[in-house]
Each structure stands twice: as C-alpha cells, then as structure tokens.
C-alpha positions as protocol buffer text, in pm:
chain_id: "A"
residue {
  index: 1
  type: ARG
  ca { x: 12064 y: 6179 z: 11428 }
}
residue {
  index: 2
  type: SER
  ca { x: 11981 y: 6013 z: 11087 }
}
residue {
  index: 3
  type: PHE
  ca { x: 11674 y: 5965 z: 10911 }
}
residue {
  index: 4
  type: THR
  ca { x: 11567 y: 5832 z: 10580 }
}
residue {
  index: 5
  type: PHE
  ca { x: 11363 y: 6004 z: 10329 }
}
residue {
  index: 6
  type: SER
  ca { x: 11292 y: 5821 z: 9997 }
}
residue {
  index: 7
  type: MET
  ca { x: 11200 y: 6060 z: 9687 }
}
residue {
  index: 8
  type: ASP
  ca { x: 10994 y: 5969 z: 9430 }
}
residue {
  index: 9
  type: GLU
  ca { x: 10949 y: 6073 z: 9053 }
}
residue {
  index: 10
  type: ALA
  ca { x: 10715 y: 6358 z: 9168 }
}
residue {
  index: 11
  type: HIS
  ca { x: 10919 y: 6490 z: 9472 }
}
residue {
  index: 12
  type: ILE
  ca { x: 11233 y: 6544 z: 9222 }
}
residue {
  index: 13
  type: SER
  ca { x: 11033 y: 6724 z: 8971 }
}
residue {
  index: 14
  type: GLN
  ca { x: 10894 y: 6966 z: 9227 }
}
residue {
  index: 15
  type: LEU
  ca { x: 11255 y: 7037 z: 9394 }
}
residue {
  index: 16
  type: ILE
  ca { x: 11401 y: 7050 z: 9045 }
}
residue {
  index: 17
  type: ALA
  ca { x: 11128 y: 7314 z: 8948 }
}
residue {
  index: 18
  type: ALA
  ca { x: 11193 y: 7516 z: 9295 }
}
residue {
  index: 19
  type: LEU
  ca { x: 11557 y: 7530 z: 9220 }
}
residue {
  index: 20
  type: GLU
  ca { x: 11487 y: 7668 z: 8833 }
}
residue {
  index: 21
  type: ASN
  ca { x: 11211 y: 7939 z: 8968 }
}
residue {
  index: 22
  type: LYS
  ca { x: 11534 y: 8025 z: 9258 }
}
residue {
  index: 23
  type: LEU
  ca { x: 11761 y: 8058 z: 8960 }
}
residue {
  index: 24
  type: THR
  ca { x: 11567 y: 8253 z: 8750 }
}
residue {
  index: 25
  type: TYR
  ca { x: 11458 y: 8485 z: 9006 }
}
residue {
  index: 26
  type: LYS
  ca { x: 11762 y: 8544 z: 9092 }
}
residue {
  index: 27
  type: GLU
  ca { x: 11905 y: 8649 z: 8705 }
}
residue {
  index: 28
  type: PHE
  ca { x: 11588 y: 8846 z: 8738 }
}
residue {
  index: 29
  type: ALA
  ca { x: 11668 y: 9066 z: 9022 }
}
residue {
  index: 30
  type: LYS
  ca { x: 12039 y: 9132 z: 8908 }
}
residue {
  index: 31
  type: GLU
  ca { x: 11899 y: 9259 z: 8582 }
}
residue {
  index: 32
  type: GLN
  ca { x: 11600 y: 9471 z: 8754 }
}
residue {
  index: 33
  type: ARG
  ca { x: 11902 y: 9644 z: 8982 }
}
residue {
  index: 34
  type: ARG
  ca { x: 12122 y: 9687 z: 8626 }
}
residue {
  index: 35
  type: LEU
  ca { x: 11874 y: 9869 z: 8477 }
}
residue {
  index: 36
  type: MET
  ca { x: 11860 y: 10148 z: 8771 }
}
residue {
  index: 37
  type: THR
  ca { x: 12125 y: 10390 z: 8575 }
}
residue {
  index: 38
  type: LYS
  ca { x: 12181 y: 10745 z: 8737 }
}
residue {
  index: 39
  type: LYS
  ca { x: 12004 y: 10899 z: 8437 }
}
residue {
  index: 40
  type: LEU
  ca { x: 11673 y: 10709 z: 8557 }
}
residue {
  index: 41
  type: ARG
  ca { x: 11726 y: 10790 z: 8916 }
}
residue {
  index: 42
  type: GLU
  ca { x: 11734 y: 11170 z: 8825 }
}
residue {
  index: 43
  type: SER
  ca { x: 11458 y: 11172 z: 8594 }
}
residue {
  index: 44
  type: ILE
  ca { x: 11256 y: 11018 z: 8855 }
}
residue {
  index: 45
  type: LYS
  ca { x: 11369 y: 11297 z: 9092 }
}
residue {
  index: 46
  type: ILE
  ca { x: 11272 y: 11526 z: 8873 }
}
residue {
  index: 47
  type: ARG
  ca { x: 10926 y: 11406 z: 8773 }
}
residue {
  index: 48
  type: ASP
  ca { x: 10895 y: 11417 z: 9162 }
}
residue {
  index: 49
  type: ASN
  ca { x: 11005 y: 11703 z: 9186 }
}
residue {
  index: 50
  type: TYR
  ca { x: 11298 y: 11627 z: 9459 }
}
residue {
  index: 51
  type: THR
  ca { x: 10994 y: 11544 z: 9721 }
}
residue {
  index: 52
  type: CYS
  ca { x: 10965 y: 11246 z: 9901 }
}
residue {
  index: 53
  type: CYS
  ca { x: 10649 y: 11095 z: 9797 }
}
residue {
  index: 54
  type: ASN
  ca { x: 10575 y: 10947 z: 10126 }
}
residue {
  index: 55
  type: CYS
  ca { x: 10634 y: 11221 z: 10381 }
}
residue {
  index: 56
  type: HIS
  ca { x: 10640 y: 11521 z: 10114 }
}
residue {
  index: 57
  type: ASN
  ca { x: 10980 y: 11643 z: 10224 }
}
residue {
  index: 58
  type: SER
  ca { x: 11182 y: 11793 z: 9970 }
}
residue {
  index: 59
  type: ILE
  ca { x: 11532 y: 11946 z: 9918 }
}
residue {
  index: 60
  type: GLN
  ca { x: 11322 y: 12306 z: 9919 }
}
residue {
  index: 61
  type: LYS
  ca { x: 11225 y: 12259 z: 10241 }
}
residue {
  index: 62
  type: GLU
  ca { x: 11556 y: 12054 z: 10371 }
}
residue {
  index: 63
  type: PRO
  ca { x: 11839 y: 12127 z: 10135 }
}
residue {
  index: 64
  type: ASN
  ca { x: 12081 y: 11817 z: 10295 }
}
residue {
  index: 65
  type: LEU
  ca { x: 11765 y: 11583 z: 10243 }
}
residue {
  index: 66
  type: LEU
  ca { x: 11926 y: 11223 z: 10093 }
}
residue {
  index: 67
  type: LEU
  ca { x: 11631 y: 11099 z: 9844 }
}
residue {
  index: 68
  type: GLU
  ca { x: 11669 y: 10775 z: 9717 }
}
residue {
  index: 69
  type: ILE
  ca { x: 11470 y: 10601 z: 9450 }
}
residue {
  index: 70
  type: ASP
  ca { x: 11262 y: 10309 z: 9542 }
}
residue {
  index: 71
  type: HIS
  ca { x: 11040 y: 10040 z: 9380 }
}
residue {
  index: 72
  type: ILE
  ca { x: 10696 y: 10056 z: 9464 }
}
residue {
  index: 73
  type: ILE
  ca { x: 10647 y: 9667 z: 9420 }
}
residue {
  index: 74
  type: PRO
  ca { x: 10983 y: 9576 z: 9538 }
}
residue {
  index: 75
  type: ILE
  ca { x: 11190 y: 9349 z: 9294 }
}
residue {
  index: 76
  type: SER
  ca { x: 11171 y: 9080 z: 9573 }
}
residue {
  index: 77
  type: LYS
  ca { x: 10790 y: 9104 z: 9529 }
}
residue {
  index: 78
  type: GLY
  ca { x: 10804 y: 9104 z: 9111 }
}
residue {
  index: 79
  type: GLY
  ca { x: 10817 y: 9444 z: 9092 }
}
residue {
  index: 80
  type: CYS
  ca { x: 11033 y: 9580 z: 8763 }
}
residue {
  index: 81
  type: THR
  ca { x: 11262 y: 9898 z: 8737 }
}
residue {
  index: 82
  type: THR
  ca { x: 11024 y: 10090 z: 8483 }
}
residue {
  index: 83
  type: GLU
  ca { x: 10900 y: 10455 z: 8565 }
}
residue {
  index: 84
  type: ASP
  ca { x: 10543 y: 10368 z: 8690 }
}
residue {
  index: 85
  type: ASN
  ca { x: 10689 y: 10149 z: 8931 }
}
residue {
  index: 86
  type: LEU
  ca { x: 10963 y: 10421 z: 9078 }
}
residue {
  index: 87
  type: GLN
  ca { x: 10917 y: 10638 z: 9319 }
}
residue {
  index: 88
  type: THR
  ca { x: 11134 y: 10944 z: 9534 }
}
residue {
  index: 89
  type: LEU
  ca { x: 11163 y: 10852 z: 9914 }
}
residue {
  index: 90
  type: CYS
  ca { x: 11349 y: 11004 z: 10175 }
}
residue {
  index: 91
  type: TRP
  ca { x: 11608 y: 10787 z: 10324 }
}
residue {
  index: 92
  type: LYS
  ca { x: 11415 y: 10789 z: 10635 }
}
residue {
  index: 93
  type: CYS
  ca { x: 11085 y: 10687 z: 10451 }
}
residue {
  index: 94
  type: ASN
  ca { x: 11279 y: 10444 z: 10245 }
}
residue {
  index: 95
  type: ARG
  ca { x: 11438 y: 10259 z: 10572 }
}
residue {
  index: 96
  type: SER
  ca { x: 11092 y: 10212 z: 10699 }
}
residue {
  index: 97
  type: LYS
  ca { x: 10945 y: 10094 z: 10399 }
}
residue {
  index: 98
  type: SER
  ca { x: 11176 y: 9809 z: 10353 }
}
residue {
  index: 99
  type: ASP
  ca { x: 11024 y: 9557 z: 10116 }
}
residue {
  index: 100
  type: LYS
  ca { x: 10660 y: 9640 z: 10179 }
}
residue {
  index: 101
  type: ILE
  ca { x: 10435 y: 9747 z: 9896 }
}
residue {
  index: 102
  type: ILE
  ca { x: 10276 y: 10055 z: 10002 }
}
residue {
  index: 103
  type: TYR
  ca { x: 9983 y: 10235 z: 9873 }
}
C-alpha cells in the first residue's frame, strides 16, 4: 500500500505545536513525579491519619495495610504534586481509581 499526503504550512504548524505539547507534557510529568519525596508522602499519611480517604480502612484496623499516596487529579490530567492534590489511599482503592478523577 502507498498513499500521498501533502502538507501545507498550516498542517506543518499544527504538527509542530502537537509535538511541542507532547514534549512539554513529558517534562511536566517527570518533574511532578520528582517532587514526590518520602517526606511529603509521610506528611500526607500523617495528615490523613494513616487512613484510606476512599474506603476509610486504616492501619489501626489493619496493621499490615499498604497505604499509597495518590494524586486526586492525576498527573496525566494536568494535576500537580501539591498537598491539596494528594490523598492517602490503600493499595486496593488506588488500583481501582487508576487515572480517574473521583471526588
């Protein structure tokens, strides 16, 4: 199979803009993940009283509970690594949330 596709200046500009946005997003996501330090993770767990913000399971109820820090608005949707955008979730709730925005 073969086909011909001609690009005018407008299409080329759109392609360049799309590629620039992709590169910018990758750098943004990398920087946001870099901001998630052990100290920040621990402070969010303390703030949330070592309790899952979704199912309300806690280490008091289940001592071996694996808690994770989740972005309420995911990085993939433009969310930042700031205290007001972070929450404590148990591993089960975090896996089921994936990259959804749930309030």
